[in-house]
Structure formats: C-alpha cells, structure tokens
MARBA-3410 file (N, C-alpha, C, O; in Angstrom, 1 decimal):
184
27.9,17.9,1.6,27.1,17.9,0.4,26.1,16.8,0.5,26.4,15.8,1.1 ~ 25.0,16.9,-0.2,24.0,15.9,-0.3,23.9,15.6,-1.8,23.6,16.4,-2.6 ~ 24.1,14.3,-2.1,24.0,13.8,-3.5,22.8,12.9,-3.6,22.6,12.0,-2.8 ~ 21.9,13.2,-4.5,20.7,12.5,-4.6,20.7,11.7,-5.9,20.8,12.3,-7.0 ~ 20.7,10.4,-5.8,20.7,9.5,-7.0,19.6,8.5,-6.8,19.8,7.5,-6.2
18.4,8.9,-7.3,17.2,8.0,-7.0,17.3,6.7,-7.7,16.5,5.8,-7.3 ~ 18.3,6.5,-8.6,18.5,5.2,-9.2,18.7,4.1,-8.1,18.3,3.0,-8.2 ~ 19.4,4.5,-7.0,19.7,3.5,-6.0,18.5,3.1,-5.2,18.5,2.0,-4.5 ~ 17.4,3.8,-5.3,16.2,3.4,-4.6,15.7,2.1,-5.2,14.9,1.4,-4.5 ~ 16.0,1.8,-6.4,15.6,0.5,-7.0,16.2,-0.7,-6.3,15.7,-1.8,-6.4
17.3,-0.5,-5.5,17.9,-1.6,-4.8,17.2,-1.9,-3.5,17.6,-2.9,-2.8 ~ 16.3,-1.1,-3.1,15.6,-1.2,-1.8,14.4,-2.1,-1.9,13.6,-2.0,-2.9 ~ 14.1,-2.9,-0.9,12.8,-3.6,-0.9,11.7,-2.6,-0.6,11.9,-1.6,0.0 ~ 10.5,-3.0,-1.0,9.3,-2.1,-0.8,9.1,-1.6,0.6,8.8,-0.4,0.8 ~ 9.3,-2.4,1.6,9.1,-1.9,3.0,10.1,-0.9,3.4,9.8,0.0,4.2
11.3,-0.9,2.8,12.3,0.1,3.2,12.0,1.4,2.4,12.2,2.5,2.9 ~ 11.5,1.3,1.2,11.1,2.5,0.4,10.0,3.2,1.2,10.0,4.4,1.4 ~ 9.0,2.4,1.6,7.9,2.9,2.4,8.4,3.6,3.7,7.9,4.7,4.0 ~ 9.3,2.9,4.4,9.9,3.5,5.6,10.5,4.8,5.4,10.3,5.8,6.1 ~ 11.3,5.0,4.3,11.9,6.2,4.0,10.9,7.3,3.7,11.2,8.5,3.9
9.8,6.9,3.1,8.8,7.9,2.8,8.2,8.6,4.0,7.7,9.7,3.9 ~ 8.4,8.0,5.2,7.9,8.7,6.5,8.6,10.0,6.7,8.0,11.0,7.1 ~ 9.9,10.0,6.4,10.7,11.3,6.5,10.3,12.3,5.5,10.3,13.5,5.8 ~ 9.9,11.9,4.3,9.4,12.8,3.3,8.1,13.4,3.7,7.9,14.6,3.6 ~ 7.2,12.5,4.2,5.9,13.0,4.7,6.1,14.1,5.9,5.5,15.1,5.9
7.0,13.7,6.8,7.3,14.6,7.9,7.8,16.0,7.4,7.3,17.0,7.8 ~ 8.7,16.0,6.4,9.2,17.3,5.9,8.1,18.1,5.2,8.0,19.3,5.3 ~ 7.2,17.4,4.5,6.1,18.1,3.8,5.1,18.7,4.8,4.6,19.8,4.7 ~ 4.8,17.9,5.9,3.9,18.4,6.9,4.5,19.6,7.7,3.8,20.5,8.1 ~ 5.8,19.6,7.8,6.4,20.7,8.6,6.7,21.9,7.8,6.5,23.0,8.2
7.1,21.7,6.5,7.5,22.9,5.8,7.1,23.2,4.4,7.6,24.1,3.7 ~ 6.1,22.4,3.9,5.7,22.6,2.5,4.2,22.2,2.3,4.0,21.1,1.8 ~ 3.3,23.1,2.7,1.9,22.8,2.6,1.4,22.5,1.2,0.6,21.6,1.0 ~ 2.0,23.2,0.2,1.6,23.0,-1.2,1.9,21.6,-1.7,1.1,20.9,-2.3 ~ 3.2,21.2,-1.4,3.6,19.8,-1.8,2.9,18.8,-1.0,2.6,17.7,-1.5
2.6,19.1,0.3,1.8,18.1,1.1,0.4,17.9,0.4,0.0,16.7,0.3 ~ -0.2,18.9,0.0,-1.5,18.8,-0.7,-1.4,17.9,-2.0,-2.3,17.1,-2.2 ~ -0.4,18.2,-2.8,-0.2,17.4,-4.0,0.1,16.0,-3.6,-0.5,15.1,-4.3 ~ 0.9,15.8,-2.7,1.3,14.4,-2.2,0.1,13.7,-1.7,-0.2,12.5,-2.2 ~ -0.7,14.3,-0.9,-1.8,13.6,-0.2,-3.0,13.4,-1.2,-3.9,12.7,-0.8
-2.9,14.0,-2.3,-4.0,13.8,-3.3,-3.7,12.5,-4.2,-4.6,12.1,-4.9 ~ -2.5,12.0,-4.0,-2.2,10.8,-4.8,-2.2,9.5,-3.9,-2.0,9.7,-2.7 ~ -2.6,8.4,-4.4,-2.5,7.2,-3.6,-1.1,6.9,-3.1,-0.1,7.1,-3.9 ~ -0.9,6.6,-1.8,0.4,6.4,-1.3,1.2,5.4,-2.1,2.4,5.6,-2.3 ~ 0.6,4.3,-2.5,1.3,3.2,-3.2,2.0,3.8,-4.5,3.0,3.2,-4.9
1.4,4.8,-5.1,2.0,5.4,-6.3,3.4,6.1,-6.0,4.2,6.2,-6.9 ~ 3.5,6.5,-4.7,4.8,7.2,-4.4,6.0,6.3,-4.4,7.1,6.8,-4.6 ~ 5.8,5.1,-4.0,6.9,4.2,-4.0,6.9,3.2,-5.1,7.8,2.3,-5.2 ~ 6.1,3.4,-6.1,6.1,2.6,-7.3,7.2,3.1,-8.2,7.1,4.2,-8.7 ~ 8.2,2.2,-8.5,9.3,2.6,-9.3,9.9,4.0,-9.1,9.8,4.8,-10.0
10.4,4.2,-7.9,10.8,5.6,-7.5,11.9,6.1,-8.3,12.0,7.4,-8.4 ~ 12.7,5.3,-8.9,13.8,5.8,-9.7,13.4,6.4,-11.0,14.1,7.2,-11.6 ~ 12.1,6.1,-11.4,11.6,6.7,-12.6,10.3,7.5,-12.4,9.6,7.8,-13.3 ~ 10.1,7.8,-11.1,8.9,8.5,-10.8,9.3,9.9,-10.5,9.8,10.3,-9.4 ~ 9.0,10.8,-11.4,9.4,12.2,-11.3,8.8,12.9,-10.1,9.5,13.7,-9.4
7.6,12.5,-9.7,7.0,13.1,-8.5,7.8,12.7,-7.2,8.0,13.5,-6.3 ~ 8.1,11.4,-7.1,8.9,10.9,-6.0,10.3,11.6,-5.9,10.7,12.0,-4.9 ~ 10.9,11.8,-7.1,12.2,12.5,-7.2,12.0,14.0,-6.6,12.8,14.4,-5.9 ~ 10.9,14.6,-7.0,10.6,16.0,-6.5,10.4,16.0,-5.0,10.9,16.9,-4.3 ~ 9.7,15.0,-4.5,9.5,14.9,-3.0,10.8,14.7,-2.3,11.0,15.3,-1.3
11.7,13.8,-2.8,12.9,13.5,-2.1,13.8,14.8,-2.1,14.3,15.2,-1.1 ~ 13.8,15.5,-3.2,14.6,16.8,-3.3,14.0,17.8,-2.3,14.8,18.5,-1.6 ~ 12.7,17.9,-2.3,12.1,18.9,-1.4,12.3,18.6,0.0,12.6,19.5,0.8 ~ 12.3,17.3,0.4,12.5,16.9,1.8,14.0,17.2,2.2,14.2,17.7,3.3 ~ 14.9,16.8,1.3,16.3,17.1,1.7,16.6,18.6,1.7,17.3,19.1,2.6
16.0,19.3,0.8,16.2,20.8,0.8,15.6,21.4,2.1,16.3,22.2,2.7 ~ 14.4,21.0,2.5,13.8,21.5,3.8,14.7,21.1,5.0,15.0,22.0,5.8 ~ 15.1,19.9,5.1,15.9,19.5,6.2,17.2,20.2,6.2,17.7,20.6,7.3 ~ 17.8,20.4,5.1,19.1,21.1,5.0,19.0,22.5,5.5,19.8,23.0,6.2 ~ 17.9,23.2,5.1,17.7,24.6,5.5,17.6,24.7,7.0,18.1,25.6,7.6
16.8,23.8,7.6,16.6,23.8,9.0,17.9,23.5,9.7,18.2,24.2,10.7 ~ 18.7,22.6,9.3,19.9,22.2,10.0,20.9,23.4,9.8,21.7,23.7,10.8 ~ 21.0,24.0,8.7,21.9,25.1,8.5,21.6,26.3,9.4,22.5,26.9,9.9 ~ 20.3,26.5,9.7,19.9,27.6,10.6,20.1,27.3,12.0,20.3,28.2,12.9 ~ 20.1,26.0,12.4,20.2,25.6,13.8,21.0,24.3,13.9,20.5,23.3,14.3
22.3,24.4,13.6,23.1,23.2,13.5,23.2,22.4,14.8,23.2,21.2,14.8 ~ 23.1,23.1,16.0,23.3,22.5,17.3,21.9,22.1,17.9,21.9,21.8,19.1 ~ 20.8,22.2,17.2,19.5,21.8,17.6,19.1,22.5,18.9,18.7,21.9,19.9 ~ 19.2,23.8,18.9,18.8,24.6,20.0,17.3,25.2,19.9,16.6,25.4,20.9 ~ 16.9,25.4,18.7,15.6,26.0,18.4,14.9,25.3,17.3,14.2,24.3,17.5
15.0,25.9,16.1,14.2,25.5,14.9,14.5,24.0,14.5,13.5,23.3,14.1 ~ 15.6,23.5,14.7,15.9,22.1,14.3,15.1,21.1,15.1,14.9,20.0,14.6 ~ 14.6,21.5,16.2,13.8,20.6,17.0,12.5,20.2,16.3,11.9,19.2,16.6 ~ 12.1,21.0,15.3,10.9,20.7,14.5,11.1,19.4,13.8,10.1,18.7,13.6 ~ 12.3,19.0,13.5,12.6,17.8,12.8,12.2,16.6,13.6,12.2,15.4,13.1
11.9,16.8,14.9,11.6,15.7,15.8,10.1,15.3,15.7,9.6,14.5,16.4 ~ 9.3,16.0,14.8,7.9,15.7,14.6,7.7,14.2,14.4,8.2,13.6,13.5 ~ 6.9,13.6,15.3,6.6,12.2,15.3,7.7,11.3,15.9,7.4,10.1,16.1 ~ 8.8,11.8,16.3,9.9,11.0,16.8,9.8,10.7,18.3,10.3,9.7,18.7 ~ 9.2,11.6,19.1,9.1,11.3,20.5,8.4,10.0,20.8,8.9,9.1,21.5
7.2,9.9,20.3,6.5,8.6,20.5,7.0,7.5,19.5,7.0,6.4,19.8 ~ 7.4,7.9,18.3,7.9,7.0,17.3,9.1,6.2,17.8,9.2,5.0,17.6 ~ 10.1,6.9,18.5,11.2,6.2,19.0,10.8,5.2,20.1,11.4,4.1,20.2 ~ 9.9,5.6,20.9,9.4,4.7,22.0,8.7,3.4,21.3,9.0,2.3,21.8 ~ 7.9,3.6,20.3,7.3,2.5,19.6,8.4,1.6,18.9,8.3,0.4,19.0
9.4,2.3,18.4,10.4,1.5,17.7,11.2,0.6,18.7,11.5,-0.5,18.5 ~ 11.5,1.2,19.9,12.2,0.5,20.9,11.3,-0.6,21.5,11.8,-1.8,21.7 ~ 10.1,-0.3,21.7,9.2,-1.3,22.2,9.1,-2.5,21.3,9.1,-3.7,21.7 ~ 8.9,-2.2,20.0,8.8,-3.2,19.0,10.0,-4.1,18.9,9.9,-5.3,18.7 ~ 11.2,-3.5,19.1,12.4,-4.3,19.1,12.5,-5.3,20.2,12.9,-6.4,20.1
12.0,-4.9,21.4,12.1,-5.7,22.6,10.9,-6.6,22.8,11.0,-7.6,23.5 ~ 9.7,-6.3,22.1,8.5,-7.1,22.5,7.7,-7.6,21.3,6.9,-8.6,21.6 ~ 7.8,-7.1,20.1,7.0,-7.6,19.0,7.7,-8.6,18.2,9.0,-8.7,18.1 ~ 7.0,-9.5,17.6,7.5,-10.6,16.8,8.3,-10.0,15.6,9.4,-10.5,15.3 ~ 7.7,-9.0,15.0,8.4,-8.3,13.9,8.7,-6.9,14.3,7.7,-6.1,14.4
9.9,-6.5,14.4,10.3,-5.1,14.8,9.8,-4.2,13.7,9.6,-4.5,12.6 ~ 9.6,-2.9,14.1,9.2,-1.9,13.2,10.5,-1.3,12.6,11.5,-1.1,13.3 ~ 10.4,-1.0,11.3,11.4,-0.2,10.7,11.3,1.3,11.3,10.2,1.6,11.7 ~ 12.4,2.0,11.2,12.4,3.4,11.8,11.2,4.2,11.2,10.5,4.8,12.0 ~ 11.0,4.2,9.9,10.0,5.0,9.3,8.6,4.5,9.7,7.7,5.3,9.8
8.4,3.2,9.9,7.1,2.7,10.3,6.8,3.3,11.7,5.6,3.7,12.0 ~ 7.8,3.3,12.6,7.5,3.8,13.9,7.3,5.3,13.9,6.4,5.8,14.6 ~ 8.0,6.0,13.1,7.9,7.4,13.0,6.5,7.8,12.4,5.9,8.8,12.8 ~ 6.1,7.0,11.4,4.7,7.2,10.8,3.7,7.1,11.9,2.8,8.0,12.0 ~ 3.8,6.1,12.8,2.8,6.0,13.9,3.0,7.1,14.9,2.0,7.7,15.4
4.2,7.5,15.1,4.5,8.7,16.0,3.9,10.0,15.4,3.4,10.8,16.2 ~ 3.9,10.1,14.1,3.4,11.3,13.5,1.8,11.4,13.6,1.3,12.4,13.8 ~ 1.2,10.2,13.6,-0.2,10.2,13.9,-0.5,10.7,15.3,-1.4,11.5,15.5 ~ 0.3,10.2,16.2,0.1,10.6,17.6,0.4,12.1,17.8,-0.3,12.8,18.4 ~ 1.5,12.6,17.1,1.8,14.0,17.2,0.7,14.9,16.5,0.4,16.0,16.9
0.1,14.3,15.5,-1.0,15.1,14.8,-2.2,15.1,15.7,-2.9,16.2,15.7 ~ -2.5,14.1,16.4,-3.6,14.1,17.4,-3.3,15.1,18.5,-4.2,15.9,18.8 ~ -2.1,15.1,19.0,-1.7,16.1,20.0,-1.8,17.5,19.4,-2.3,18.5,20.1 ~ -1.5,17.7,18.2,-1.6,19.0,17.5,-3.0,19.4,17.4,-3.4,20.6,17.6 ~ -3.9,18.5,17.1,-5.4,18.8,17.1,-5.8,19.3,18.5,-6.6,20.3,18.6
-5.3,18.6,19.5,-5.7,19.0,20.9,-5.1,20.3,21.4,-5.7,21.1,22.1 ~ -3.8,20.5,21.0,-3.1,21.6,21.6,-2.9,22.8,20.8,-2.7,23.9,21.3 ~ -2.8,22.7,19.5,-2.5,23.8,18.6,-3.8,24.3,17.8,-3.7,25.3,17.1 ~ -4.8,23.5,17.9,-6.0,23.8,17.1,-6.0,23.3,15.7,-6.7,23.8,14.8 ~ -5.1,22.3,15.4,-5.1,21.7,14.1,-6.5,21.2,13.8,-7.1,20.4,14.6
-7.2,21.7,12.8,-8.6,21.3,12.5,-8.8,19.8,12.4,-7.9,19.1,11.9 ~ -9.9,19.4,12.9,-10.2,17.9,12.9,-10.1,17.4,11.5,-9.7,16.3,11.3 ~ -10.6,18.2,10.5,-10.5,17.7,9.1,-9.1,17.4,8.7,-8.8,16.5,8.0 ~ -8.2,18.3,9.1,-6.7,18.1,8.7,-6.2,16.9,9.5,-5.5,16.1,8.9 ~ -6.5,16.8,10.8,-6.1,15.7,11.6,-6.5,14.4,10.9,-5.7,13.4,10.7
-7.8,14.3,10.5,-8.3,13.1,9.8,-7.6,12.8,8.5,-7.3,11.7,8.2 ~ -7.4,13.9,7.7,-6.8,13.7,6.4,-5.3,13.2,6.5,-4.9,12.3,5.8 ~ -4.6,13.8,7.5,-3.2,13.4,7.7,-3.2,11.9,8.2,-2.4,11.1,7.7 ~ -4.0,11.6,9.2,-4.0,10.3,9.8,-4.4,9.2,8.7,-3.7,8.2,8.6 ~ -5.4,9.5,7.9,-5.9,8.6,6.9,-4.8,8.3,5.9,-4.7,7.2,5.4
-4.1,9.4,5.5,-3.1,9.2,4.5,-1.9,8.4,5.0,-1.4,7.5,4.3 ~ -1.5,8.6,6.2,-0.4,7.9,6.8,-0.8,6.4,7.0,-0.1,5.5,6.6 ~ -2.0,6.2,7.5,-2.5,4.8,7.6,-2.6,4.1,6.3,-2.4,2.9,6.2 ~ -3.0,4.8,5.2,-3.1,4.2,3.9,-1.8,3.7,3.4,-1.7,2.7,2.6 ~ -0.7,4.3,3.9,0.6,3.8,3.4,1.3,2.9,4.4,2.1,2.0,4.0
1.0,3.0,5.7,1.7,2.2,6.7,0.9,1.2,7.4,1.4,0.3,8.1 ~ -0.4,1.3,7.3,-1.3,0.5,8.1,-1.3,0.9,9.5,-0.9,2.0,9.9 ~ -1.8,0.0,10.4,-2.0,0.3,11.8,-1.0,-0.5,12.6,-0.9,-1.7,12.4 ~ -0.4,0.1,13.6,0.5,-0.7,14.5,-0.3,-1.1,15.7,-0.9,-0.3,16.4 ~ -0.5,-2.4,15.9,-1.2,-2.9,17.1,-0.3,-3.1,18.3,0.6,-3.9,18.2
-0.6,-2.3,19.3,0.2,-2.4,20.6,-0.8,-2.8,21.7,-1.9,-2.2,21.8 ~ -0.5,-3.8,22.4,-1.4,-4.3,23.5,-1.5,-3.2,24.6,-0.6,-2.4,24.9 ~ -2.7,-3.2,25.2,-3.0,-2.2,26.3,-2.0,-2.4,27.4,-1.6,-1.4,28.1 ~ -1.5,-3.6,27.6,-0.5,-3.8,28.7,0.8,-3.2,28.4,1.7,-3.1,29.3 ~ 1.1,-2.6,27.2,2.3,-2.0,26.9,2.4,-0.5,27.3,3.5,0.1,27.2
1.3,0.0,27.7,1.2,1.4,28.0,2.3,1.9,29.0,3.0,2.9,28.7 ~ 2.5,1.2,30.1,3.5,1.7,31.1,4.9,1.6,30.5,5.7,2.4,30.8 ~ 5.2,0.5,29.7,6.5,0.4,29.1,6.8,1.5,28.1,7.9,2.0,28.0 ~ 5.8,1.8,27.3,5.9,2.9,26.3,6.1,4.2,27.0,6.9,5.0,26.6 ~ 5.5,4.4,28.2,5.7,5.7,28.9,7.1,5.7,29.4,7.7,6.8,29.4
7.6,4.6,29.9,9.0,4.6,30.4,10.0,5.0,29.2,10.9,5.8,29.4 ~ 9.7,4.4,28.1,10.6,4.6,26.9,10.5,6.1,26.5,11.5,6.7,26.1 ~ 9.3,6.7,26.5,9.1,8.1,26.1,9.9,9.0,27.1,10.5,10.0,26.7 ~ 9.9,8.6,28.4,10.5,9.5,29.4,12.0,9.5,29.2,12.7,10.4,29.8 ~ 12.6,8.5,28.6,14.1,8.5,28.4,14.5,9.1,27.1,15.7,9.1,26.7
13.5,9.7,26.3,13.8,10.3,25.0,14.6,11.6,25.2,14.5,12.2,26.3 ~ 15.4,12.0,24.2,16.2,13.2,24.3,15.3,14.5,24.4,15.8,15.5,24.7 ~ 14.0,14.3,24.0,13.2,15.5,24.1,12.7,15.8,25.5,11.9,16.8,25.7 ~ 13.1,15.0,26.5,12.8,15.2,27.9,13.7,16.3,28.4,14.9,16.0,28.5 ~ 13.2,17.5,28.7,14.1,18.6,29.1,13.6,19.1,30.4,12.4,19.6,30.5
14.4,19.1,31.4,14.0,19.7,32.7,12.8,19.0,33.3,12.0,19.7,33.9 ~ 12.6,17.7,33.1,11.5,17.0,33.6,10.2,17.2,32.8,9.2,16.7,33.2 ~ 10.3,17.9,31.7,9.2,18.1,30.8,9.4,17.4,29.5,10.5,17.5,28.9 ~ 8.4,16.7,29.0,8.5,16.1,27.7,8.1,17.1,26.6,7.0,17.7,26.7 ~ 8.9,17.2,25.6,8.7,18.2,24.6,8.2,17.5,23.3,8.8,16.5,22.9
7.2,18.0,22.7,6.7,17.4,21.4,6.8,18.5,20.3,6.6,19.7,20.6 ~ 7.0,18.1,19.1,6.9,19.0,18.0,5.5,18.8,17.4,5.1,17.7,17.1 ~ 4.8,19.9,17.4,3.4,19.9,16.9,3.2,20.8,15.7,4.0,21.7,15.5 ~ 2.1,20.6,15.0,1.8,21.5,13.8,0.5,22.2,14.0,-0.4,21.6,14.6 ~ 0.4,23.4,13.5,-0.9,24.1,13.6,-1.7,23.9,12.3,-2.9,24.0,12.3
-1.0,23.5,11.2,-1.6,23.2,9.9,-0.4,22.6,9.1,0.7,22.8,9.5 ~ -0.7,21.9,8.0,0.4,21.4,7.2,1.2,22.6,6.8,0.7,23.6,6.3 ~ 2.5,22.5,6.9,3.4,23.6,6.6,3.7,24.6,7.7,4.5,25.5,7.5 ~ 3.0,24.4,8.8,3.1,25.4,9.9,3.3,24.6,11.3,3.4,25.2,12.3
END
C-alpha cells in the first residue's frame, strides 16, 4: 500500500522538497502530458511552497505515485515497461556518484536525476524527434527549479566510467529511456 500524507512534507528542508520534485517531473514527462503542461505553466518555486497546504502539489504527488504504481504493477520485475522509470537515471546516477567522490557539495538524488533528465531530453531530441521547442521548454523548466550543475571538462572520462557501470548497461550496450513528447 502507498499512504500519502503531505503534512509530513513540512518536516523537510527546501532542498529535499525540491529533490523529491524531480521524481514528480519525471512521472509527468513519462505518463501525463496534460498535468505536465499544467505543472510547467507554473513557476517551479510555487510547487514546493508550503506543499502540505498546496492542493496542486498534492495532486502532483498523487499523480506521480499513481503513475509509478501502474507501471510497477504491469512489470514488477523490470523486464519491459518499468524500464521507463529510469528516465534521467542513467546519467543522473553517474553525476550523483561523481559528485559524492569529487565535488565539495554532493548532489541530492533528485538534483542529479534532474540533470540526468536534461541529458535524456537532449538525447530524446536527437534520437526520437522530440521537437526542439519541447526540449527547450523541458530544459528551461528543470533549470528554473534546480539550477545548473557545473562539472569540469576533466570529469568526462570518469563520468563515462560511472555510466558504463550502470544497471542499464545490457550486453555491452548502454540503454536510455527517451521520450518522443511529454507523456510519450
């Protein structure tokens, strides 16, 4: 069972609320284009402002949990559809690991996944035909909430090593979850 009590969100510091919102963004981009449009039309800071009393945030949390639950129920062992939940995680996990070992301030999971979603959105633009307008809108919205992660050019080889050890590496091929459009 999943119990949602948004009152507990009041106990979290703002950076952790923001971090959790990355998973909500991911769910909307993967499975709910209408809610993504509504979400992205609001300033990001409004989403985490007093979330226990923010009806829209409550609706987003419920929608994200409902989406994830449906996907997991259909593919409990992550053989097919459940792999979609990895959107942003391939590069995000590498960034998170790199930050833990090399940056002065490690990234929270959601911060790393947000950066990974920008990368996956860019790959989606290149590989699935995600329109440039959508790529820019998604990127701008994520950056408005999370800012930019600065990684030195010298980190490229270490990041590639970390990506290659990810669970999405199958048979020597790196697998990414990409979107063709919000909700698809």
